[in-house]
VOBA-1610 file (N, C-alpha, C; in pm, whole numbers, padded with zeros to 5 digits, always signed):
BEGIN
Unk+02162-02918-00825Unk+02046-02900-00741Unk+02088-02841-00606Unk+02002-02758-00552Unk+02026-02696-00422Unk+01934-02756-00317Unk+01945-02885-00297Unk+01856-02953-00203Unk+01876-02900-00062Unk+02001-02881-00021Unk+02028-02832+00113Unk+01969-02694+00137Unk+01985-02606+00041Unk+01930-02470+00053Unk+01778-02475+00058Unk+01719-02559-00026Unk+01574-02573-00029Unk+01521-02630+00104Unk+01589-02730+00157Unk+01547-02788+00285Unk+01552-02684+00397Unk+01659-02608+00401Unk+01675-02504+00503Unk+01565-02398+00488Unk+01538-02358+00364Unk+01436-02258+00336Unk+01298-02303+00388Unk+01256-02422+00348Unk+01124-02471+00389Unk+01118-02502+00538Unk+01228-02546+00596Unk+01230-02572+00740Unk+01211-02442+00817Unk+01280-02336+00775Unk+01268-02207+00845Unk+01129-02148+00828Unk+01069-02164+00711Unk+00932-02118+00691Unk+00837-02191+00784Unk+00865-02319+00807Unk+00780-02400+00896Unk+00803-02366+01043Unk+00910-02293+01072Unk+00939-02255+01211Unk+00996-02368+01294Unk+01060-02465+01228Unk+01115-02580+01298Unk+01267-02570+01309Unk+01322-02628+01414Unk+01466-02642+01425Unk+01505-02768+01348Unk+01635-02786+01326Unk+01681-02909+01260Unk+01642-03031+01341Unk+01656-03020+01473Unk+01624-03133+01560Unk+01474-03166+01553Unk+01389-03065+01557Unk+01245-03088+01551Unk+01204-03154+01419Unk+01262-03106+01308Unk+01228-03163+01179Unk+01280-03305+01167Unk+01400-03330+01217Unk+01456-03466+01211Unk+01368-03563+01290Unk+01322-03520+01408Unk+01233-03605+01487Unk+01101-03629+01415Unk+01046-03524+01359Unk+00919-03533+01288Unk+00929-03624+01166Unk+01045-03621+01098Unk+01066-03703+00977Unk+01122-03841+01012Unk+01151-03863+01139Unk+01205-03990+01187Unk+01338-04023+01120Unk+01427-03921+01119Unk+01563-03941+01067Unk+01662-03885+01169Unk+01788-03920+01155Unk+01893-03876+01245Unk+01918-03726+01229Unk+01929-03656+01344Unk+01950-03512+01342Unk+02082-03473+01274Unk+02188-03548+01303Unk+02318-03520+01243Unk+02311-03537+01091Unk+02244-03643+01047Unk+02227-03668+00905Unk+02150-03554+00839Unk+02044-03508+00906Unk+01966-03398+00849Unk+02051-03272+00835Unk+02135-03243+00934Unk+02224-03128+00926Unk+02318-03138+00807Unk+02367-03258+00781Unk+02453-03281+00665Unk+02378-03256+00534Unk+02250-03290+00531Unk+02169-03266+00411Unk+02157-03116+00384Unk+02130-03039+00489Unk+02117-02894+00472Unk+02248-02830+00429Unk+02360-02886+00471Unk+02492-02832+00434Unk+02543-02891+00302Unk+02459-02969+00237Unk+02495-03037+00112Unk+02620-03125+00127Unk+02637-03185+00246Unk+02747-03277+00270Unk+02705-03421+00246Unk+02575-03439+00225Unk+02520-03571+00201Unk+02401-03557+00108Unk+02371-03664+00037Unk+02254-03663-00053Unk+02150-03759+00001Unk+02024-03715+00005Unk+01919-03800+00060Unk+01871-03904-00040Unk+01824-04015+00011Unk+01755-04111-00075Unk+01615-04056-00100Unk+01549-04109-00200Unk+01412-04066-00231Unk+01321-04091-00111Unk+01336-04205-00046Unk+01251-04238+00069Unk+01269-04137+00182Unk+01393-04101+00211Unk+01418-04004+00319Unk+01370-03864+00279Unk+01388-03830+00155Unk+01341-03700+00108Unk+01189-03691+00116Unk+01122-03801+00087Unk+00975-03805+00100Unk+00933-03787+00245Unk+01004-03850+00338Unk+00974-03835+00481Unk+00990-03690+00525Unk+01099-03628+00480Unk+01125-03489+00517Unk+01016-03398+00459Unk+00980-03420+00333Unk+00876-03339+00270Unk+00741-03355+00340Unk+00710-03476+00380Unk+00585-03499+00454Unk+00589-03425+00587Unk+00704-03426+00654Unk+00717-03356+00782Unk+00704-03204+00763Unk+00749-03154+00648Unk+00740-03012+00618Unk+00604-02972+00562Unk+00528-03072+00517Unk+00397-03043+00458Unk+00407-02988+00317Unk+00511-03031+00244Unk+00531-02986+00107Unk+00546-03107+00016Unk+00546-03082-00114Unk+00565-03191-00210Unk+00712-03199-00249Unk+00756-03315-00286Unk+00896-03338-00320Unk+00941-03250-00439Unk+00847-03217-00528Unk+00879-03132-00642Unk+00926-02993-00598Unk+00875-02947-00485Unk+00914-02816-00436Unk+01062-02813-00397Unk+01112-02924-00349Unk+01253-02933-00311Unk+01340-02951-00436Unk+01298-03040-00524Unk+01377-03072-00642Unk+01384-02954-00739Unk+01276-02879-00753Unk+01273-02769-00849Unk+01305-02633-00787Unk+01348-02633-00662Unk+01377-02508-00590Unk+01492-02432-00656Unk+01471-02303-00673Unk+01577-02215-00723Unk+01592-02100-00625Unk+01715-02075-00587Unk+01744-01968-00493Unk+01710-01835-00558Unk+01645-01749-00481Unk+01610-01617-00532Unk+01736-01535-00548Unk+01740-01458-00653Unk+01856-01372-00675Unk+01822-01229-00635Unk+01921-01157-00593Unk+01903-01019-00550Unk+01900-00930-00674Unk+01802-00843-00677Unk+01791-00748-00787Unk+01809-00608-00730Unk+01908-00537-00782Unk+01932-00400-00737Unk+01858-00303-00828Unk+01784-00215-00767Unk+01710-00116-00841Unk+01754+00021-00794Unk+01794+00105-00888Unk+01834+00240-00851Unk+01710+00323-00828Unk+01715+00401-00723Unk+01604+00489-00691Unk+01644+00630-00731Unk+01586+00677-00838Unk+01614+00813-00884Unk+01489+00896-00867Unk+01508+01011-00810Unk+01395+01102-00796Unk+01393+01195-00917Unk+01278+01203-00976Unk+01262+01288-01092Unk+01179+01408-01050Unk+01233+01523-01070Unk+01162+01644-01033Unk+01095+01700-01158Unk+00966+01710-01150Unk+00890+01766-01261Unk+00830+01897-01213Unk+00867+02000-01281Unk+00812+02129-01245Unk+00698+02162-01340Unk+00584+02180-01283Unk+00467+02214-01363Unk+00413+02346-01311Unk+00378+02429-01401Unk+00323+02557-01359Unk+00172+02545-01345Unk+00121+02612-01247Unk-00022+02614-01224Unk-00078+02731-01304Unk-00181+02704-01380Unk-00241+02805-01466Unk-00386+02827-01425Unk-00427+02953-01431Unk-00566+02986-01398Unk-00649+02988-01526Unk-00769+02933-01515Unk-00862+02931-01627Unk-00998+02982-01581Unk-01077+03034-01677Unk-01212+03083-01649Unk-01306+03021-01751Unk-01414+02963-01702Unk-01514+02900-01789Unk-01624+03002-01820Unk-01639+03038-01949Unk-01742+03132-01991Unk-01882+03072-01987Unk-01891+02942-01986Unk-02020+02874-01985Unk-02089+02886-01849Unk-02015+02855-01741Unk-02077+02854-01607Unk-02019+02959-01513Unk-01914+03030-01557Unk-01858+03137-01474Unk-01762+03088-01366Unk-01710+02969-01380Unk-01620+02913-01281Unk-01476+02951-01311Unk-01405+02994-01208Unk-01262+03021-01218Unk-01191+02907-01147Unk-01088+02846-01212Unk-01019+02732-01151Unk-00874+02729-01194Unk-00794+02656-01116Unk-00651+02638-01143Unk-00623+02492-01176Unk-00528+02470-01265Unk-00490+02332-01296Unk-00347+02325-01349Unk-00288+02207-01339Unk-00156+02179-01396Unk-00168+02081-01512Unk-00289+02035-01536Unk-00312+01933-01637Unk-00293+01987-01779Unk-00260+01896-01871Unk-00248+01930-02012Unk-00386+01943-02074Unk-00475+01855-02035Unk-00613+01863-02083Unk-00693+01939-01980Unk-00739+02057-02016Unk-00810+02143-01922Unk-00959+02124-01940Unk-01025+02084-01831Unk-01170+02062-01832Unk-01228+02132-01710Unk-01334+02206-01732Unk-01400+02278-01622Unk-01454+02176-01522Unk-01422+02194-01393Unk-01468+02097-01293Unk-01618+02104-01265Unk-01685+02213-01308Unk-01828+02228-01281Unk-01914+02178-01397Unk-01888+02228-01518Unk-01977+02193-01630Unk-01915+02097-01732Unk-01784+02078-01727Unk-01720+01982-01815Unk-01675+02037-01950Unk-01682+02168-01968Unk-01633+02226-02093Unk-01483+02202-02105Unk-01438+02181-02229Unk-01295+02156-02253Unk-01229+02280-02312Unk-01107+02306-02268Unk-01030+02417-02320Unk-00974+02383-02456Unk-00983+02479-02546Unk-00925+02463-02678Unk-00888+02602-02728Unk-00781+02610-02804Unk-00739+02739-02859Unk-00843+02790-02959Unk-00923+02700-03019Unk-01021+02736-03121Unk-01154+02786-03064Unk-01194+02736-02946Unk-01324+02779-02892Unk-01305+02879-02778Unk-01413+02941-02738Unk-01408+03041-02631Unk-01477+02992-02505Unk-01492+02860-02490Unk-01560+02808-02372Unk-01480+02840-02247Unk-01350+02818-02254Unk-01264+02840-02138Unk-01152+02935-02181Unk-01129+03036-02097Unk-01023+03130-02125Unk-00904+03103-02032Unk-00789+03120-02084Unk-00666+03098-02008Unk-00615+03234-01960Unk-00586+03243-01829Unk-00529+03366-01770Unk-00383+03340-01743Unk-00300+03438-01767Unk-00159+03429-01731Unk-00070+03373-01832
//
C-alpha cells in the first residue's frame, strides 16, 4: 500500500501544509511527516482522523494507486490531397473539393462515373 503517497497527494490537493493537516486532525506533526514518508504506519483511528480532516473517505487512501506516466509519440502525418474542380449539370454550379464523395453544395447531386449529374474537370 502507498499510504504515504496517498496522504501527500490528498493533502496537496487540499492546499494544506503538513503542520496544518496535523493540527486539523489533532495528531503530532512529526508523526504525520513520518506517515507521508512511509516511516510509520497509522492506526485505523488516526487514519480516520486524517481522512476527516482532508474531507475524504478512508477507502480513497487505502485503494490509492499512483498514476503511471504514459509516453505517447507524436507523429505528424502528411496527407496530400489534390483539389479537383467539378461542375453540376443540374444547377450549373462549379465547385472544388478534396472529398472522396463528391456532392454538389447547392442542389445535392452526387458525382458518379455512371451518371452525368456532375462532371469532373482536370
